[in-house]
SENUKOL-765231 format. One record per residue (C-alpha): chain; x, y, z. Coordinates in nm, 2 decimals, padded with zeros to 4 digits. Layout:
REM residues N
["A",[X,Y,Z]],
...
END
This chain:
REM residues 319
["A",[09.02,11.40,12.42]],
["A",[09.40,11.40,12.40]],
["A",[09.60,11.47,12.09]],
["A",[09.80,11.18,11.92]],
["A",[09.95,11.40,11.65]],
["A",[10.28,11.57,11.60]],
["A",[10.37,11.82,11.32]],
["A",[10.64,11.75,11.06]],
["A",[10.78,12.00,10.81]],
["A",[10.63,11.86,10.49]],
["A",[10.36,12.03,10.28]],
["A",[10.13,11.92,10.00]],
["A",[09.95,12.15,09.76]],
["A",[09.58,12.08,09.70]],
["A",[09.43,12.33,09.46]],
["A",[09.48,12.68,09.58]],
["A",[09.54,12.58,09.94]],
["A",[09.86,12.45,10.11]],
["A",[09.84,12.15,10.36]],
["A",[10.08,12.12,10.65]],
["A",[10.12,11.75,10.71]],
["A",[10.12,11.57,11.04]],
["A",[10.20,11.21,11.12]],
["A",[09.98,11.00,11.34]],
["A",[10.18,10.81,11.60]],
["A",[10.10,10.44,11.61]],
["A",[10.08,10.22,11.92]],
["A",[10.11,09.92,11.69]],
["A",[10.43,09.84,11.50]],
["A",[10.40,09.73,11.14]],
["A",[10.38,09.86,10.79]],
["A",[10.13,10.14,10.86]],
["A",[10.17,10.44,11.09]],
["A",[09.80,10.43,11.16]],
["A",[09.69,10.25,11.47]],
["A",[09.45,09.96,11.42]],
["A",[09.09,10.03,11.49]],
["A",[08.83,10.30,11.39]],
["A",[08.92,10.66,11.45]],
["A",[08.80,11.02,11.40]],
["A",[09.04,11.30,11.29]],
["A",[08.92,11.64,11.41]],
["A",[08.97,11.98,11.26]],
["A",[09.31,12.00,11.42]],
["A",[09.42,11.67,11.28]],
["A",[09.40,11.51,11.63]],
["A",[09.29,11.15,11.65]],
["A",[09.01,11.02,11.87]],
["A",[08.84,10.67,11.90]],
["A",[08.53,10.61,11.70]],
["A",[08.24,10.46,11.89]],
["A",[07.93,10.27,11.75]],
["A",[07.72,10.54,11.93]],
["A",[07.87,10.79,11.68]],
["A",[07.70,10.62,11.38]],
["A",[07.37,10.81,11.39]],
["A",[07.57,11.14,11.39]],
["A",[07.82,11.05,11.12]],
["A",[07.66,11.29,10.86]],
["A",[07.69,11.57,11.11]],
["A",[08.06,11.49,11.19]],
["A",[08.14,11.47,10.81]],
["A",[07.95,11.77,10.69]],
["A",[07.90,11.98,11.00]],
["A",[08.24,11.96,11.15]],
["A",[08.46,11.85,10.85]],
["A",[08.59,11.54,11.03]],
["A",[08.75,11.23,10.87]],
["A",[08.69,10.87,10.97]],
["A",[08.96,10.61,10.92]],
["A",[08.92,10.23,10.97]],
["A",[09.24,10.04,11.00]],
["A",[09.29,09.67,10.97]],
["A",[09.60,09.46,10.88]],
["A",[09.69,09.54,10.52]],
["A",[09.40,09.79,10.47]],
["A",[09.32,10.15,10.55]],
["A",[08.97,10.29,10.47]],
["A",[08.92,10.67,10.47]],
["A",[08.58,10.85,10.48]],
["A",[08.53,11.22,10.43]],
["A",[08.32,11.49,10.27]],
["A",[08.50,11.67,09.99]],
["A",[08.32,12.00,10.04]],
["A",[08.34,12.02,10.42]],
["A",[08.66,11.84,10.52]],
["A",[08.90,12.05,10.73]],
["A",[09.25,12.11,10.58]],
["A",[09.44,11.99,10.89]],
["A",[09.23,11.68,10.92]],
["A",[09.30,11.58,10.56]],
["A",[09.67,11.67,10.60]],
["A",[09.71,11.42,10.88]],
["A",[09.56,11.15,10.66]],
["A",[09.79,11.24,10.37]],
["A",[10.10,11.23,10.58]],
["A",[09.99,10.90,10.74]],
["A",[09.94,10.75,10.39]],
["A",[10.29,10.87,10.29]],
["A",[10.42,10.66,10.58]],
["A",[10.24,10.34,10.48]],
["A",[10.41,10.04,10.32]],
["A",[10.35,10.01,09.95]],
["A",[10.16,09.69,10.00]],
["A",[09.89,09.85,10.21]],
["A",[09.55,09.87,10.02]],
["A",[09.37,10.20,10.05]],
["A",[08.99,10.24,10.03]],
["A",[08.86,10.59,09.96]],
["A",[08.50,10.67,10.06]],
["A",[08.41,11.03,09.99]],
["A",[08.10,11.24,09.95]],
["A",[08.10,11.42,09.61]],
["A",[07.73,11.50,09.54]],
["A",[07.68,11.14,09.67]],
["A",[07.90,10.88,09.83]],
["A",[08.17,10.72,09.62]],
["A",[08.37,10.41,09.70]],
["A",[08.71,10.36,09.53]],
["A",[08.99,10.11,09.59]],
["A",[09.35,10.22,09.54]],
["A",[09.63,09.97,09.48]],
["A",[09.89,10.16,09.69]],
["A",[09.92,10.46,09.93]],
["A",[10.09,10.68,09.66]],
["A",[09.80,10.61,09.43]],
["A",[09.56,10.71,09.71]],
["A",[09.75,11.03,09.78]],
["A",[09.73,11.13,09.42]],
["A",[09.37,11.05,09.39]],
["A",[09.28,11.24,09.71]],
["A",[09.46,11.55,09.57]],
["A",[09.27,11.51,09.24]],
["A",[08.94,11.47,09.41]],
["A",[08.98,11.78,09.63]],
["A",[09.09,11.99,09.33]],
["A",[08.76,11.91,09.17]],
["A",[08.53,11.92,09.47]],
["A",[08.34,12.23,09.34]],
["A",[08.27,12.09,08.99]],
["A",[07.90,12.05,08.94]],
["A",[07.73,11.73,08.81]],
["A",[07.51,11.80,08.51]],
["A",[07.39,11.45,08.45]],
["A",[07.31,11.21,08.73]],
["A",[07.33,10.92,08.49]],
["A",[07.62,10.91,08.25]],
["A",[07.67,10.65,07.97]],
["A",[07.95,10.56,07.73]],
["A",[07.90,10.31,07.45]],
["A",[08.23,10.12,07.40]],
["A",[08.37,09.94,07.10]],
["A",[08.29,09.57,07.14]],
["A",[08.66,09.50,07.11]],
["A",[08.70,09.65,07.46]],
["A",[08.53,09.33,07.59]],
["A",[08.88,09.19,07.65]],
["A",[08.92,09.44,07.94]],
["A",[08.58,09.37,08.08]],
["A",[08.50,09.20,08.41]],
["A",[08.49,08.82,08.42]],
["A",[08.11,08.83,08.44]],
["A",[08.07,09.04,08.12]],
["A",[08.33,08.83,07.93]],
["A",[08.15,08.51,08.03]],
["A",[07.81,08.65,07.91]],
["A",[07.97,08.75,07.58]],
["A",[08.12,08.40,07.54]],
["A",[07.78,08.24,07.60]],
["A",[07.61,08.46,07.34]],
["A",[07.89,08.40,07.09]],
["A",[07.91,08.02,07.15]],
["A",[07.54,07.97,07.14]],
["A",[07.49,08.20,06.84]],
["A",[07.23,08.38,07.05]],
["A",[07.01,08.08,07.09]],
["A",[06.89,08.05,07.45]],
["A",[06.81,07.68,07.41]],
["A",[07.18,07.62,07.33]],
["A",[07.31,07.74,07.67]],
["A",[07.46,07.44,07.86]],
["A",[07.24,07.31,08.14]],
["A",[07.52,07.34,08.38]],
["A",[07.55,07.72,08.31]],
["A",[07.18,07.83,08.28]],
["A",[07.10,07.86,08.66]],
["A",[07.40,08.08,08.74]],
["A",[07.36,08.27,08.42]],
["A",[07.00,08.36,08.49]],
["A",[07.07,08.48,08.84]],
["A",[07.30,08.75,08.70]],
["A",[07.09,08.89,08.41]],
["A",[06.78,09.09,08.33]],
["A",[06.58,08.99,08.02]],
["A",[06.36,09.22,07.82]],
["A",[06.13,09.12,07.54]],
["A",[05.86,09.29,07.33]],
["A",[05.51,09.29,07.47]],
["A",[05.23,09.11,07.28]],
["A",[05.17,09.41,07.05]],
["A",[05.54,09.45,07.01]],
["A",[05.51,09.82,07.09]],
["A",[05.72,09.82,07.41]],
["A",[06.00,09.62,07.57]],
["A",[05.91,09.48,07.91]],
["A",[06.09,09.33,08.20]],
["A",[06.06,08.95,08.15]],
["A",[06.32,08.83,08.41]],
["A",[06.53,08.99,08.68]],
["A",[06.80,08.77,08.85]],
["A",[06.84,08.79,09.22]],
["A",[07.21,08.85,09.20]],
["A",[07.18,09.15,08.97]],
["A",[07.25,09.51,09.07]],
["A",[06.88,09.59,09.05]],
["A",[06.81,09.33,09.32]],
["A",[07.10,09.45,09.53]],
["A",[07.01,09.82,09.53]],
["A",[06.63,09.82,09.47]],
["A",[06.53,09.52,09.67]],
["A",[06.34,09.20,09.61]],
["A",[06.00,09.38,09.61]],
["A",[06.12,09.60,09.31]],
["A",[06.23,09.28,09.14]],
["A",[05.90,09.11,09.19]],
["A",[05.70,09.42,09.08]],
["A",[05.92,09.48,08.77]],
["A",[05.80,09.18,08.57]],
["A",[05.57,09.29,08.29]],
["A",[05.65,09.66,08.33]],
["A",[05.78,09.88,08.04]],
["A",[06.16,09.91,08.04]],
["A",[06.14,10.28,07.95]],
["A",[05.91,10.38,08.24]],
["A",[06.06,10.43,08.59]],
["A",[05.89,10.28,08.90]],
["A",[05.97,10.24,09.26]],
["A",[06.30,10.41,09.36]],
["A",[06.42,10.42,09.00]],
["A",[06.44,10.77,08.84]],
["A",[06.30,10.84,08.50]],
["A",[06.63,10.99,08.39]],
["A",[06.80,10.65,08.46]],
["A",[06.52,10.46,08.30]],
["A",[06.55,10.67,07.98]],
["A",[06.93,10.61,07.96]],
["A",[06.90,10.24,08.02]],
["A",[06.62,10.18,07.77]],
["A",[06.79,10.34,07.47]],
["A",[07.05,10.06,07.44]],
["A",[06.80,09.79,07.49]],
["A",[06.58,09.92,07.20]],
["A",[06.89,09.95,06.98]],
["A",[07.00,09.59,07.05]],
["A",[06.66,09.43,06.98]],
["A",[06.66,09.62,06.65]],
["A",[07.01,09.56,06.53]],
["A",[07.10,09.22,06.69]],
["A",[07.45,09.35,06.76]],
["A",[07.59,09.31,07.11]],
["A",[07.64,09.64,07.30]],
["A",[07.90,09.71,07.56]],
["A",[07.84,10.02,07.78]],
["A",[07.98,10.19,08.08]],
["A",[07.76,10.37,08.34]],
["A",[07.80,10.61,08.63]],
["A",[07.48,10.68,08.81]],
["A",[07.38,10.89,09.12]],
["A",[07.12,10.68,09.31]],
["A",[06.89,10.80,09.58]],
["A",[06.72,10.51,09.76]],
["A",[06.48,10.50,10.06]],
["A",[06.58,10.83,10.21]],
["A",[06.95,10.73,10.24]],
["A",[07.23,10.96,10.14]],
["A",[07.28,10.96,09.76]],
["A",[07.53,10.70,09.63]],
["A",[07.74,10.68,09.31]],
["A",[07.74,10.34,09.14]],
["A",[07.96,10.25,08.84]],
["A",[07.91,09.95,08.62]],
["A",[07.95,09.80,08.28]],
["A",[07.68,09.61,08.10]],
["A",[07.65,09.38,07.80]],
["A",[07.33,09.38,07.59]],
["A",[07.29,09.08,07.37]],
["A",[06.99,08.97,07.16]],
["A",[06.89,08.61,07.21]],
["A",[06.62,08.39,07.07]],
["A",[06.41,08.24,07.35]],
["A",[06.28,07.88,07.36]],
["A",[05.94,08.00,07.21]],
["A",[06.12,08.16,06.92]],
["A",[06.07,08.52,07.03]],
["A",[06.35,08.77,07.04]],
["A",[06.47,08.91,07.37]],
["A",[06.76,09.12,07.50]],
["A",[06.97,08.98,07.78]],
["A",[07.13,09.25,08.00]],
["A",[07.43,09.14,08.20]],
["A",[07.55,09.41,08.45]],
["A",[07.87,09.40,08.65]],
["A",[07.96,09.66,08.91]],
["A",[08.31,09.79,08.87]],
["A",[08.53,10.09,08.93]],
["A",[08.70,10.05,08.59]],
["A",[08.46,10.26,08.38]],
["A",[08.58,10.51,08.13]],
["A",[08.36,10.80,08.26]],
["A",[08.53,11.07,08.46]],
["A",[08.42,11.15,08.81]],
["A",[08.59,11.40,09.05]],
["A",[08.87,11.46,08.81]],
["A",[08.92,11.16,08.60]],
["A",[08.84,10.81,08.49]],
["A",[09.12,10.61,08.65]],
["A",[09.17,10.24,08.70]],
["A",[09.19,10.17,09.08]],
["A",[09.17,09.78,09.08]],
END
């Protein structure tokens, strides 16, 4: 494979190491020095075409050889790498390429840090700063695979539209499920989980899981189907007990107090033998009175990067 790189006299400090930057020559004119398409950057910072036949070996390329993959489309650059195994020169080439990008280019970072993480950066300078921060913290161990922060309810004004809407519905209906407008109920139910006490009122059980929830997205429809009637504080399927424990505490608190609860989560998920994946989300727990007069907790979950729980160096807004 032939080299498409040339050296320039810039340097960037990452932790204890110094990175000699290189600039990828582009065969396409425009706002990005990266050529359009999918590419590998090798340990020397040289660029090579990515092929679909490489997909089964991606983990070996990332972790065995320290390569970086870049996917370039008009207005967007996506970067994939392993924080622990990436080669210095390969990363240097990416950093210098980002330095040559137009400010309007959106950068997506996909990196392996105990699990795969996806983050969107609003500009190339923001991406460069975040990459430096990530690499400075690559050896920091993770003590808790599920991390939770309970927020002041006043922070709802900075929440995602889905969470804001769920709060407005709870507030406008005074927590009465029967008061939810007919035009809203179908879409509302598709995005929520509902927990209610069992007949003996000893445990909270899954009563409803919407098909547009994160649970449906990551665990699958079989998990959704099998969840109904199960205890909220007992893991099953691909869910870990640690995660179930953390999730259930807030639900029990909400059914008891009746006060809405806004929480941020970061969780390391391991599903179906795939590489571990970090997910970050916020949720609103609100107590409702159902049509039959029984109390229940409605759990609205919204996947977002804007959570106030640090990972790989900091809790930063990327959107």
